[in-house]
C-alpha positions in Angstrom: 94.0 18.0 -7.1 95.2 15.1 -5.0 96.6 12.1 -6.9 96.6 8.5 -5.5 97.7 5.2 -7.0 95.1 2.7 -8.0 96.5 0.1 -5.5 96.3 2.6 -2.6 92.8 3.6 -3.5 91.8 -0.1 -3.9 93.2 -0.9 -0.5 91.6 2.1 1.2 88.5 2.8 -0.9 86.2 3.6 2.0 88.7 6.1 3.5 89.0 7.9 0.1 85.2 7.9 -0.5 84.7 9.5 2.9 87.5 12.0 2.2 86.2 13.3 -1.2 82.7 13.5 0.3 83.8 15.5 3.3 86.3 17.8 1.5 84.4 18.2 -1.8 87.7 17.8 -3.7 87.9 15.3 -6.5 90.9 13.0 -6.6 92.8 11.5 -9.5 93.3 7.7 -9.4 96.4 6.9 -11.4 96.9 3.6 -13.1 100.1 2.2 -14.6 98.6 3.0 -18.0 97.6 6.7 -18.0 94.6 6.1 -20.3 93.0 4.2 -17.4 93.3 7.1 -15.0 90.0 8.1 -13.3 88.5 10.7 -11.1 86.9 10.0 -7.7 84.4 12.6 -6.6 81.4 12.9 -4.4 78.0 12.2 -5.8 76.8 15.6 -4.7 79.6 17.4 -6.6 79.0 15.2 -9.7 75.3 16.0 -9.6 76.1 19.7 -9.3 78.3 19.6 -12.4 75.7 17.8 -14.4 72.9 20.2 -13.3 75.1 23.3 -14.1 76.0 21.8 -17.5 72.3 21.2 -18.3 71.2 24.7 -17.2 74.0 26.4 -19.1 73.4 24.5 -22.3 70.3 26.6 -23.0 70.8 30.3 -23.9 67.3 31.0 -22.7 68.1 29.6 -19.3 71.3 31.6 -19.1 69.6 34.9 -20.1 66.8 34.3 -17.6 69.3 33.6 -14.8 71.3 36.7 -15.7 68.2 38.8 -15.8 67.0 37.5 -12.4 70.5 38.0 -10.9 70.5 41.6 -12.1 67.0 42.2 -10.7 68.0 40.7 -7.4 71.0 43.0 -7.1 68.8 46.1 -7.7 
């Protein structure tokens, strides 16, 4: 994962926003204090993570998906 300094991202935010959206690779934004570090990622990738987390949080959903996948393969 790419790592950039806070000041570089601040000065070039639009460039990095376009880059993470185009490449679909999140980027770590480092601060002087590590507890303030953040991740910059595309909204599409974020929504995908949230949706997958929600779907996989239910055993019934997971079983249904696995059953459907098996049926599709056959």
